[in-house]
Rosetta silent file (secondary structure, phi, psi, omega in degrees, C-alpha in Angstrom):
SEQUENCE: MGAAHARTLATSVPGAEVVRVFDMDTERAKQVAHGVGAEAADSAEALVADVDAFVVASPDFTHADLAVAGIEAGKHVLCEKPLAVTADDARRVVDAEAAAGRRFVQVGFNRRFDPGFVDLKAAITDGSLGDVRLLHGIHRNASNSTSTDDATLVTGSMIHELDTFRWLLDGEIVAIRVESPVVDGFRDPQVATLWTDGGQMATAEVFVNAAYGYDVRVEVVGTGGSASLEPRHPVLRRVSGQGGSAIGSDFVEHFADSYRIELAAWADASLRGEVVGASAWDGYVANVVAAAGVDALRSGQKRDVVVPERPSLYA
SCORE:     score description
SCORE:     0.000 S_00000001
   1 L     0.000  -43.915 -179.941    7.238   11.444   10.697 S_00000001
   2 H   -63.464  -43.269  178.941    6.797   12.017   14.415 S_00000001
   3 H   -63.369  -40.281  178.768    7.589   15.728   14.135 S_00000001
   4 H   -64.593  -42.778  178.335    5.136   16.066   11.241 S_00000001
   5 H   -63.327  -41.289  179.251    2.392   14.303   13.200 S_00000001
   6 H   -60.853  -44.283  179.493    3.010   16.535   16.233 S_00000001
   7 H   -64.345  -42.492 -179.365    2.693   19.665   14.090 S_00000001
   8 H   -64.823  -44.536  178.219   -0.458   18.408   12.385 S_00000001
   9 H   -60.527  -39.891 -175.977   -2.107   17.489   15.683 S_00000001
  10 H   -74.163  -31.012 -173.090   -1.220   20.868   17.161 S_00000001
  11 H  -107.201  -20.676 -169.130   -2.328   22.981   14.215 S_00000001
  12 H  -130.699    3.249 -179.761   -5.018   21.060   12.339 S_00000001
  13 L  -124.940   94.655 -175.957   -6.840   18.739   14.755 S_00000001
  14 L   -58.779  -26.967 -178.040   -9.110   20.729   17.113 S_00000001
  15 L   -79.432    1.301 -176.421   -9.895   17.633   19.168 S_00000001
  16 L  -126.873  147.141  171.479   -6.277   17.135   20.193 S_00000001
  17 L  -129.071  122.767  179.076   -3.746   18.975   22.326 S_00000001
  18 L   -81.572  120.934 -176.388   -0.110   17.913   22.154 S_00000001
  19 L  -118.816  -23.597 -178.711    1.282   17.886   25.699 S_00000001
  20 E  -139.190  145.732  174.560    4.275   15.510   25.629 S_00000001
  21 E  -136.104  135.859  174.682    6.953   14.516   23.113 S_00000001
  22 L  -130.091  140.233  172.327    9.614   11.862   23.578 S_00000001
  23 L  -150.589  148.197  176.441   12.636   10.979   21.472 S_00000001
  24 L   -60.249  -28.580  173.830   15.881    9.215   22.295 S_00000001
  25 L   -85.284   99.571 -173.055   17.527   12.398   21.018 S_00000001
  26 H   -58.986  -41.680 -179.025   16.659   14.690   23.944 S_00000001
  27 H   -66.199  -38.212  176.749   17.478   17.906   22.118 S_00000001
  28 H   -63.367  -42.844  178.703   15.330   16.867   19.163 S_00000001
  29 H   -61.070  -42.851  179.943   12.438   16.091   21.514 S_00000001
  30 H   -64.605  -39.826 -179.810   12.766   19.508   23.164 S_00000001
  31 H   -62.841  -47.814 -179.996   12.869   21.232   19.791 S_00000001
  32 H   -65.931  -43.594 -179.769    9.719   19.513   18.531 S_00000001
  33 H   -60.058  -45.050  179.652    7.932   19.978   21.857 S_00000001
  34 H   -59.507  -38.593 -177.870    8.732   23.688   21.940 S_00000001
  35 H   -67.655  -19.091 -178.532    7.342   24.101   18.439 S_00000001
  36 L  -118.599   12.111  177.543    3.921   22.725   19.438 S_00000001
  37 L    72.270   30.468 -178.877    3.645   24.138   22.957 S_00000001
  38 L  -114.922 -175.151  176.171    4.361   20.819   24.658 S_00000001
  39 E  -120.183  150.826  176.026    6.991   19.444   27.026 S_00000001
  40 E   -81.832  128.458  177.951    9.638   16.812   26.407 S_00000001
  41 L   -81.238  154.613 -179.164    9.017   13.635   28.405 S_00000001
  42 L   -76.019  -23.433 -178.058   11.867   11.907   30.226 S_00000001
  43 L  -160.060  164.994  175.430   10.995    8.495   28.768 S_00000001
  44 H   -62.939  -38.118 -179.733    8.491    6.698   26.625 S_00000001
  45 H   -63.414  -40.136  178.745    7.025    5.172   29.790 S_00000001
  46 H   -66.080  -38.718  178.176    6.533    8.616   31.321 S_00000001
  47 H   -62.422  -47.174 -179.484    4.809    9.849   28.176 S_00000001
  48 H   -57.782  -39.560 -178.155    2.404    6.900   28.151 S_00000001
  49 H   -70.410  -27.983 -170.191    1.525    7.569   31.790 S_00000001
  50 H   -93.479   -9.843 -171.700    0.955   11.305   31.270 S_00000001
  51 L  -119.320  167.351  176.638   -1.348   11.402   28.233 S_00000001
  52 L   -85.634  -31.103 -178.872   -4.817   10.262   27.185 S_00000001
  53 E  -157.707  158.319 -177.660   -3.657    8.877   23.838 S_00000001
  54 E  -150.231  158.698  178.953   -0.404    8.817   21.902 S_00000001
  55 E  -105.603  134.543  175.289    1.190    8.388   18.488 S_00000001
  56 E  -103.186  112.970  177.452    4.012    5.919   17.881 S_00000001
  57 L  -134.926   36.811  179.731    6.372    7.184   15.179 S_00000001
  58 L   -94.556  179.442 -179.155    9.610    5.689   16.463 S_00000001
  59 L   -55.679  150.027 -171.740   11.765    3.052   14.690 S_00000001
  60 H   -53.038  -39.430 -174.074    9.863    0.002   13.447 S_00000001
  61 H   -68.821  -11.803  178.699   11.376   -2.432   15.963 S_00000001
  62 H   -93.689  -11.166 -169.214    9.881   -0.407   18.864 S_00000001
  63 H   -60.661  -49.511 -174.131    6.308   -0.349   17.573 S_00000001
  64 H   -61.910  -45.890 -178.759    4.923   -3.556   19.050 S_00000001
  65 H   -61.935  -41.615 -179.150    6.240   -2.928   22.581 S_00000001
  66 H   -70.460  -36.586  176.739    4.885    0.629   22.647 S_00000001
  67 H   -64.019  -43.157  177.893    1.506   -0.453   21.282 S_00000001
  68 H   -63.277  -39.504  177.377    1.249   -3.153   23.958 S_00000001
  69 H   -59.999  -39.881  177.317    2.215   -0.587   26.605 S_00000001
  70 H   -64.573  -43.903  179.114   -0.641    1.596   25.447 S_00000001
  71 H   -61.175  -45.866 -178.078   -3.121   -1.260   25.561 S_00000001
  72 H   -66.798  -25.127  177.360   -2.041   -2.270   29.059 S_00000001
  73 H   -90.449   -3.495 -179.454   -2.373    1.350   30.198 S_00000001
  74 L    73.072   29.609 -177.945   -5.816    1.675   28.598 S_00000001
  75 L  -109.982  140.567  176.866   -4.619    4.390   26.209 S_00000001
  76 E   -74.673  142.374 -172.354   -5.578    4.782   22.562 S_00000001
  77 E  -131.558  130.669  164.150   -2.645    4.458   20.170 S_00000001
  78 E  -103.085  109.139 -176.872   -2.012    5.500   16.601 S_00000001
  79 E  -103.271  117.246  177.235    0.910    3.277   15.631 S_00000001
  80 E   -55.691  152.900  177.111    2.706    4.161   12.436 S_00000001
  81 L   -70.643  151.191  -10.026    3.109    1.350    9.956 S_00000001
  82 L   -77.827  161.090  176.592    4.274   -1.352   10.230 S_00000001
  83 L   -60.406  -32.379  178.800    2.663   -2.546   13.441 S_00000001
  84 L  -159.208  170.559  176.599    5.803   -4.644   13.972 S_00000001
  85 L   -79.021  -36.143 -178.450    8.816   -5.943   12.102 S_00000001
  86 L  -118.877  158.393  177.754    7.668   -9.569   12.374 S_00000001
  87 H   -65.020  -35.958  179.459    4.288  -11.263   12.323 S_00000001
  88 H   -62.724  -42.014  178.123    4.956  -12.797   15.747 S_00000001
  89 H   -66.644  -39.918  177.350    5.507   -9.362   17.285 S_00000001
  90 H   -62.966  -35.776  179.504    2.380   -8.005   15.597 S_00000001
  91 H   -64.666  -31.162  177.169    0.438  -10.942   16.994 S_00000001
  92 H   -60.301  -35.829  178.664    1.479   -9.866   20.507 S_00000001
  93 H   -68.511  -45.263  177.164   -0.434   -6.622   19.948 S_00000001
  94 H   -58.762  -45.982 -178.652   -3.517   -8.491   18.759 S_00000001
  95 H   -65.320  -34.508  177.961   -3.336  -10.840   21.750 S_00000001
  96 H   -66.156  -40.406  176.556   -2.963   -7.899   24.147 S_00000001
  97 H   -66.979  -40.588  178.875   -6.137   -6.321   22.785 S_00000001
  98 H   -61.360  -40.788  178.526   -7.948   -9.645   22.952 S_00000001
  99 H   -65.393  -35.176  179.037   -6.899  -10.013   26.608 S_00000001
 100 H   -76.594  -20.399 -179.423   -8.131   -6.490   27.324 S_00000001
 101 L    75.506   13.226 -179.623  -11.409   -7.208   25.557 S_00000001
 102 L  -146.449  156.344  174.639  -11.191   -3.861   23.730 S_00000001
 103 L   -96.971  132.380  178.941   -9.512   -2.318   20.722 S_00000001
 104 L  -123.528  -18.801 -167.323   -7.100    0.545   21.369 S_00000001
 105 E  -106.777  128.517  167.311   -4.742    0.521   18.374 S_00000001
 106 E  -110.613  129.813  179.914   -5.131    2.129   14.973 S_00000001
 107 E   -90.988  137.603 -173.046   -2.333    1.326   12.527 S_00000001
 108 E   -77.186   53.933  170.528   -1.089    4.249   10.430 S_00000001
 109 L   -84.124   83.501 -167.970   -1.957    2.959    6.992 S_00000001
 110 H   -67.377  -19.678 -177.700   -2.778    6.505    5.938 S_00000001
 111 H   -63.893  -22.221  176.445   -3.819    5.679    2.384 S_00000001
 112 H   -64.210  -16.846 -179.359   -7.159    4.483    3.759 S_00000001
 113 H  -109.159   -6.368 -178.188   -7.849    8.174    4.507 S_00000001
 114 L   -69.668  129.595 -177.374   -6.366    9.713    1.367 S_00000001
 115 H   -55.777  -37.754  179.274   -9.113   11.365   -0.757 S_00000001
 116 H   -66.214  -44.690  178.329   -7.723    9.860   -3.957 S_00000001
 117 H   -66.552  -36.445  177.556   -7.589    6.343   -2.573 S_00000001
 118 H   -63.076  -41.762  177.282  -11.063    6.751   -1.067 S_00000001
 119 H   -64.905  -38.276  179.368  -12.387    7.750   -4.509 S_00000001
 120 H   -63.947  -41.857  177.648  -10.611    4.777   -6.073 S_00000001
 121 H   -63.204  -38.457  178.552  -12.251    2.422   -3.592 S_00000001
 122 H   -62.118  -36.303  178.581  -15.639    3.999   -4.385 S_00000001
 123 H   -65.604  -26.647  176.693  -15.068    3.246   -8.072 S_00000001
 124 H   -79.071  -48.091 -172.411  -14.643   -0.412   -7.106 S_00000001
 125 H   -75.266  -23.031 -179.379  -17.564   -0.706   -4.708 S_00000001
 126 L   -80.949   -2.882  174.122  -20.104    1.152   -6.867 S_00000001
 127 L    82.959   -0.750 -175.059  -19.819   -1.552   -9.528 S_00000001
 128 L   -68.194  -20.951  179.252  -18.984    0.805  -12.388 S_00000001
 129 L   -90.708   -0.697 -174.770  -15.807   -1.124  -13.211 S_00000001
 130 L    76.104 -150.720  177.369  -17.596   -4.454  -13.355 S_00000001
 131 L   -82.357  123.027 -178.602  -15.809   -7.372  -11.756 S_00000001
 132 E   -70.332  132.268 -179.826  -12.304   -6.357  -10.756 S_00000001
 133 E  -113.642  -37.032 -172.487   -9.660   -8.582  -12.286 S_00000001
 134 E  -138.518  147.244  167.242   -6.340   -6.732  -11.843 S_00000001
 135 E  -127.715  142.124  175.799   -4.637   -4.121   -9.681 S_00000001
 136 E  -130.434  123.877 -179.390   -1.331   -2.478  -10.512 S_00000001
 137 E  -121.383  141.079  174.980    0.519   -0.413   -7.937 S_00000001
 138 E  -123.700  132.212 -178.023    3.648    1.733   -8.189 S_00000001
 139 E  -141.037  103.889 -177.165    5.443    2.994   -5.074 S_00000001
 140 E  -125.849  136.361  172.254    8.701    4.883   -5.604 S_00000001
 141 L  -110.603  150.766  171.770   10.816    6.981   -3.258 S_00000001
 142 L   -63.743  -44.568  174.114   13.641    9.279   -4.260 S_00000001
 143 L  -158.057  165.517 -177.242   15.606    7.655   -1.428 S_00000001
 144 L  -148.743  131.270 -176.863   14.816    5.835    1.780 S_00000001
 145 L  -100.798   -2.311 -178.702   16.743    5.592    5.029 S_00000001
 146 L  -112.407  -36.214  174.948   14.668    2.866    6.702 S_00000001
 147 L   -89.942   90.927 -168.616   14.044    0.267    3.973 S_00000001
 148 L  -118.108    2.240  175.035   17.705   -0.559    3.483 S_00000001
 149 L  -146.547  176.583 -174.200   17.799   -4.288    2.734 S_00000001
 150 H   -54.601  -45.136 -174.831   15.789   -6.925    0.918 S_00000001
 151 H   -72.207  -45.752 -175.875   13.556   -7.755    3.877 S_00000001
 152 H   -71.023  -20.654  172.364   12.851   -4.255    5.170 S_00000001
 153 H   -62.180  -37.509  178.641   11.866   -3.098    1.695 S_00000001
 154 H   -76.491  -50.534 -172.504    8.993   -5.589    1.991 S_00000001
 155 H   -77.038  -22.151 -176.573    8.180   -5.166    5.701 S_00000001
 156 H  -108.230  -26.037 -178.278    8.673   -1.398    5.832 S_00000001
 157 H  -115.349  -57.338 -179.764    7.678   -0.062    2.391 S_00000001
 158 H   -60.249  -21.222 -178.267    5.789   -2.668    0.349 S_00000001
 159 H   -58.643  -25.376  173.609    3.631   -3.293    3.412 S_00000001
 160 H   -58.681  -49.090 -179.525    1.646   -0.184    2.357 S_00000001
 161 H   -65.365  -36.980 -178.436    0.543   -1.979   -0.808 S_00000001
 162 H   -63.178  -34.366  174.520   -0.134   -5.206    1.081 S_00000001
 163 H   -80.127  -44.569 -175.294   -2.648   -3.365    3.264 S_00000001
 164 H   -59.277  -42.642 -178.363   -4.022   -1.064    0.557 S_00000001
 165 H   -66.264  -39.679  176.140   -4.876   -3.904   -1.806 S_00000001
 166 H   -59.399  -44.740 -176.939   -6.680   -5.844    0.963 S_00000001
 167 H   -68.191  -44.595 -179.028   -8.657   -2.710    1.818 S_00000001
 168 H   -60.874  -38.795 -173.694   -9.493   -1.753   -1.768 S_00000001
 169 H   -95.858   -5.986 -174.331  -10.773   -5.232   -2.581 S_00000001
 170 L    50.945   44.169 -177.875  -12.315   -6.115    0.792 S_00000001
 171 L  -145.537 -175.909 -177.825  -10.481   -9.413    0.455 S_00000001
 172 L  -116.589  148.051  173.583   -7.451  -11.373    1.511 S_00000001
 173 E   -84.736  126.459 -174.660   -4.138  -12.067   -0.189 S_00000001
 174 E  -109.846  -13.445  177.956   -3.688  -15.815   -0.463 S_00000001
 175 E  -158.107  154.794 -177.167   -0.352  -16.090   -2.304 S_00000001
 176 E  -148.986  143.006  169.323    2.629  -13.902   -3.166 S_00000001
 177 E  -130.281  135.957 -179.845    5.705  -13.950   -5.341 S_00000001
 178 E  -127.460  129.531 -177.645    8.401  -11.261   -5.050 S_00000001
 179 E  -134.465  163.056  177.955   11.163  -10.746   -7.620 S_00000001
 180 L  -146.158  144.930  174.752   13.854   -8.208   -8.422 S_00000001
 181 L   -75.342  -11.169 -179.203   16.003   -7.465  -11.465 S_00000001
 182 L   -88.050  127.679 -177.398   18.921   -6.929   -9.076 S_00000001
 183 L   -95.586  -43.850 -176.436   20.921  -10.088   -8.434 S_00000001
 184 L  -112.550  145.499  178.444   23.706   -8.920   -6.121 S_00000001
 185 L    80.557 -157.836 -178.260   23.518   -6.498   -3.206 S_00000001
 186 L   -67.451  119.053 -174.324   20.392   -4.648   -2.104 S_00000001
 187 L   -86.491   80.435 -179.018   17.573   -5.940   -4.298 S_00000001
 188 L  -132.419  118.651   15.236   15.824   -2.671   -5.046 S_00000001
 189 L   -85.758  171.589  173.924   13.449   -2.405   -6.912 S_00000001
 190 E  -130.613  148.873  176.382   11.177   -5.328   -6.193 S_00000001
 191 E  -126.047  122.932  177.048    7.970   -6.436   -7.901 S_00000001
 192 E  -102.157  137.214  168.414    5.366   -8.497   -6.055 S_00000001
 193 E  -108.770  129.104 -174.349    2.666  -10.536   -7.753 S_00000001
 194 E  -121.913  145.049  174.139   -0.291  -11.177   -5.478 S_00000001
 195 E  -119.668  140.023 -176.494   -3.279  -13.500   -5.693 S_00000001
 196 E  -114.443  164.793  178.059   -6.477  -12.848   -3.733 S_00000001
 197 L   -73.193   -8.493  176.529   -9.311  -14.941   -2.414 S_00000001
 198 L   -94.813    7.171  177.706  -11.622  -13.056   -4.783 S_00000001
 199 L    84.813   10.127  177.856   -9.839  -14.373   -7.853 S_00000001
 200 L   -92.615  161.176  169.737   -7.952  -11.153   -8.631 S_00000001
 201 E  -120.248  150.880  179.234   -4.274  -10.667   -9.346 S_00000001
 202 E  -141.304  150.922  172.432   -2.237   -7.617   -8.388 S_00000001
 203 E  -122.255  143.355  178.075    1.246   -6.319   -8.987 S_00000001
 204 E  -133.001  110.977  174.173    3.150   -3.998   -6.679 S_00000001
 205 E   -94.251  124.559  177.729    6.355   -2.342   -7.842 S_00000001
 206 E  -124.580  122.365 -176.730    8.355   -0.833   -4.989 S_00000001
 207 E  -133.565   99.385 -169.946   11.503    1.148   -5.773 S_00000001
 208 L   -87.812   -4.782  175.692   12.784    2.959   -2.685 S_00000001
 209 L  -131.730   53.558 -176.318   15.793    4.618   -4.348 S_00000001
 210 L   -78.159   -9.614  171.749   14.278    5.728   -7.639 S_00000001
 211 L    76.573  -43.894 -169.301   16.148    9.065   -7.382 S_00000001
 212 L   -78.962  -19.361 -179.773   13.713   11.228   -9.363 S_00000001
 213 L   156.021 -173.529  178.949   11.070   11.729   -6.645 S_00000001
 214 L   -98.163  127.276 -168.740    8.160   10.312   -4.663 S_00000001
 215 E  -147.088  115.934  178.530    5.601    8.667   -6.910 S_00000001
 216 E  -127.449  124.735 -179.934    2.566    6.563   -5.950 S_00000001
 217 E  -140.544  152.867  176.244    0.062    5.312   -8.519 S_00000001
 218 E  -144.818  138.179  171.432   -2.578    2.590   -8.694 S_00000001
 219 E  -123.889  135.950  175.644   -4.722    1.253  -11.526 S_00000001
 220 E  -113.411  128.591 -176.958   -7.748   -1.000  -11.060 S_00000001
 221 E  -119.401  126.198  179.388   -8.910   -2.994  -14.074 S_00000001
 222 E  -126.251 -179.019 -179.222  -12.321   -4.614  -14.253 S_00000001
 223 L   -72.483  -13.974 -178.617  -14.600   -6.262  -16.789 S_00000001
 224 L  -114.636    1.097 -179.446  -16.403   -2.949  -17.327 S_00000001
 225 E   153.612 -172.665  179.836  -13.539   -0.475  -17.317 S_00000001
 226 E  -135.674  160.804  176.569  -10.565    0.799  -15.371 S_00000001
 227 E  -139.395  137.049 -176.450   -9.813    3.509  -12.810 S_00000001
 228 E  -125.315  137.400  170.441   -6.435    5.083  -12.114 S_00000001
 229 E  -100.910  112.444 -176.156   -5.074    7.042   -9.207 S_00000001
 230 L  -111.476  160.198  175.978   -2.454    9.350  -10.666 S_00000001
 231 L   -58.696  146.558 -179.023   -0.147   11.934   -9.055 S_00000001
 232 L   -91.695  119.011  179.746   -1.764   15.321   -8.483 S_00000001
 233 L  -126.649   89.663 -176.376   -0.109   18.095  -10.514 S_00000001
 234 L   -67.811  -23.785 -176.849   -2.113   21.322  -10.207 S_00000001
 235 L  -124.448  124.144  173.869    0.392   23.377  -12.238 S_00000001
 236 L  -110.263  128.757 -178.037    1.862   22.423  -15.618 S_00000001
 237 E  -108.684  140.310  174.644    4.636   24.652  -16.932 S_00000001
 238 E  -124.486  103.333 -173.458    5.640   25.167  -20.550 S_00000001
 239 E  -138.092  134.791  173.918    8.961   26.989  -20.643 S_00000001
 240 L    52.787   42.855  175.483   11.817   27.107  -23.165 S_00000001
 241 L    80.049    7.367  178.970   10.358   24.453  -25.402 S_00000001
 242 E  -129.306  149.706  178.468    9.619   22.002  -22.613 S_00000001
 243 E  -130.734  149.364  177.957    6.484   21.177  -20.663 S_00000001
 244 E   164.318 -170.865 -179.411    5.852   19.316  -17.431 S_00000001
 245 L  -137.732  156.638 -178.824    5.275   19.494  -13.713 S_00000001
 246 L   -72.902  145.786  174.670    7.459   19.193  -10.660 S_00000001
 247 L  -114.150  118.076 -178.874    7.753   15.831   -8.881 S_00000001
 248 L   -75.451  165.435  177.683    8.242   16.133   -5.149 S_00000001
 249 L  -117.091   -1.872 -174.308   10.462   13.907   -3.050 S_00000001
 250 L  -100.252  110.142 -178.829    8.729   14.372    0.332 S_00000001
 251 H   -66.538  -29.737  178.614    6.176   11.661    1.131 S_00000001
 252 H   -64.414  -44.572  177.661    4.833   13.704    4.068 S_00000001
 253 H   -65.816  -40.759 -178.935    3.988   16.592    1.755 S_00000001
 254 H   -58.381  -42.356 -176.052    2.576   14.217   -0.881 S_00000001
 255 L  -107.525   28.892 -176.240    0.138   12.687    1.610 S_00000001
 256 H   -56.708  -43.083 -179.642   -0.417   15.782    3.800 S_00000001
 257 H   -63.337  -42.836 -177.165   -4.202   15.642    3.400 S_00000001
 258 H   -66.356  -38.662  178.553   -4.378   11.959    4.276 S_00000001
 259 H   -65.400  -41.436  179.339   -2.266   12.403    7.413 S_00000001
 260 H   -63.497  -46.095 -179.934   -4.433   15.307    8.577 S_00000001
 261 H   -64.834  -42.076  179.545   -7.651   13.374    7.956 S_00000001
 262 H   -60.849  -47.866 -178.424   -6.200   10.246    9.564 S_00000001
 263 H   -65.857  -39.395  178.146   -5.081   12.073   12.719 S_00000001
 264 H   -64.562  -42.408  178.620   -8.392   13.903   13.043 S_00000001
 265 H   -63.871  -40.589  178.665  -10.337   10.643   12.666 S_00000001
 266 H   -64.055  -46.424 -179.636   -8.089    8.970   15.253 S_00000001
 267 H   -62.188  -45.716 -179.844   -8.479   11.792   17.771 S_00000001
 268 H   -63.068  -43.421  179.579  -12.258   11.916   17.361 S_00000001
 269 H   -65.196  -40.228 -179.745  -12.586    8.134   17.658 S_00000001
 270 H   -61.927  -39.355  178.289  -10.316    8.062   20.713 S_00000001
 271 H   -63.292  -28.707  177.969  -12.505   10.635   22.448 S_00000001
 272 H   -89.490   -3.695 -176.886  -15.447    8.294   21.836 S_00000001
 273 L    75.902   27.452 -177.467  -13.506    5.250   23.012 S_00000001
 274 L  -121.212  171.011  176.065  -13.525    3.778   19.504 S_00000001
 275 L  -128.019  133.476  176.581  -11.018    2.748   16.839 S_00000001
 276 L  -121.983  175.531  178.324  -11.285    3.587   13.135 S_00000001
 277 L    72.899 -155.423 -178.271   -9.056    2.864   10.162 S_00000001
 278 E   -72.561  131.090 -178.391   -6.735   -0.119   10.070 S_00000001
 279 E   -88.200  172.201  173.610   -6.963   -2.274   13.182 S_00000001
 280 H   -58.718  -35.096  177.198   -4.246   -4.196   14.976 S_00000001
 281 H   -63.505  -42.990  176.808   -5.585   -7.254   13.153 S_00000001
 282 H   -60.158  -40.722  177.769   -5.069   -5.492    9.803 S_00000001
 283 H   -63.186  -40.604  178.541   -1.536   -4.660   10.884 S_00000001
 284 H   -64.346  -46.427 -179.021   -0.911   -8.266   11.840 S_00000001
 285 H   -61.982  -39.915  177.334   -2.254   -9.634    8.546 S_00000001
 286 H   -60.017  -38.235  177.130   -0.058   -7.206    6.606 S_00000001
 287 H   -67.735  -36.176  177.070    2.923   -8.566    8.555 S_00000001
 288 H   -63.080  -45.531  179.067    1.903  -12.148    7.750 S_00000001
 289 H   -64.603  -41.875  179.711    1.752  -11.332    4.036 S_00000001
 290 H   -61.301  -41.102  178.744    5.063   -9.461    4.253 S_00000001
 291 H   -61.506  -41.222  176.680    6.743  -12.448    5.902 S_00000001
 292 H   -65.385  -34.747  178.339    5.556  -14.678    3.060 S_00000001
 293 H   -66.194  -41.847  177.510    6.852  -12.054    0.620 S_00000001
 294 H   -62.099  -42.954  178.178   10.326  -12.033    2.176 S_00000001
 295 H   -63.257  -40.198  179.721   10.390  -15.827    1.984 S_00000001
 296 H   -64.192  -41.002  179.427    9.259  -15.706   -1.645 S_00000001
 297 H   -63.906  -43.500 -177.338   12.019  -13.249   -2.568 S_00000001
 298 H   -70.072  -35.547 -175.810   14.699  -15.350   -0.893 S_00000001
 299 H   -89.340  -21.146 -174.798   13.481  -18.656   -2.316 S_00000001
 300 L    76.049   15.024 -175.894   12.495  -17.464   -5.759 S_00000001
 301 L  -120.369  152.640  170.060    9.186  -19.302   -5.309 S_00000001
 302 L   -67.239  136.041 -178.423    5.546  -18.351   -5.035 S_00000001
 303 E  -121.931  137.365  172.648    4.428  -18.655   -1.419 S_00000001
 304 E   -72.209  148.357  175.606    0.979  -19.272    0.040 S_00000001
 305 L  -108.346  117.366 -178.294   -0.228  -16.805    2.676 S_00000001
 306 L  -112.609  112.669 -179.219   -1.837  -18.550    5.633 S_00000001
 307 L  -106.628  127.951  177.700   -3.685  -16.257    8.050 S_00000001
 308 L   -61.002  167.962  179.377   -5.085  -17.707   11.307 S_00000001
 309 L   -60.292  137.599 -179.191   -8.754  -17.357   12.130 S_00000001
 310 L   -70.023  128.491  177.136   -9.767  -13.773   12.862 S_00000001
 311 L   -63.739  151.928 -177.079  -10.568  -13.199   16.576 S_00000001
 312 H   -62.443  -24.460  178.960  -14.138  -12.188   17.347 S_00000001
 313 H   -59.823  -25.481 -176.072  -12.916   -8.801   18.632 S_00000001
 314 H  -108.581   14.215 -179.145  -12.226   -7.840   15.001 S_00000001
 315 L   -66.299    0.000    0.000  -15.348   -9.328   13.442 S_00000001
């Protein structure tokens, strides 16, 4: 993810110049840096000190500390999702921004910038679907090397749906139940049922080792109709008595447009001293919902989601 972001910033975002890259794997950092005309930094701390703004695409457990470091240094940060592994760590980022009196962090919930998701949201807000009653989401990976246990499937993968549904509906998730057909071992896939403060229900199926490819779909059902976001297949082949289209396995390629748009929006906003997209507060709330989801999966019970009062900085 970090290498892809570096390439996109260097080749497709005129407002940005990549000057430093850091990775614990020094040779990997040098390789990526060389490819974008940058230099490898000696440490994360050195990178933060040397740049105007930076992207965090390191392992999930490092996100909160690096985001706080950016805030304390007065640097704008695009922090890949999730903002943190736990809600408490995510809250540290929110509190750091509140102490600074300014917002610096954009969380990398890239679907908010994806043209298909943006069109789907427009179908909700323009009223053509009537009153929205249901959302159904599917999120499948061919394989996944980071969501490797019951909890991280929720906090690292399903967290996309937990943010996307809040954003699509302009509402909050107030309760969650998470179940899996798998009884023993890694409980993959999982299906979450969500209830919102607007009276809607949503389902989110997340299957991180579905084998056949990367597949993300959403359907919104209202009193006046439905709208579906389906995979984009520009070419359909009919050969030897069979017809169909290829299904990719690379999520970066699948969402290439959204990442480019997201990075460009982040760079432009940073130059203006502003933050767009998902805020640190949005990242924190997603972690709160995810924590309730992990508890629901372990207990087998529906769990209420209790979110503290939103700070005025995010009003």
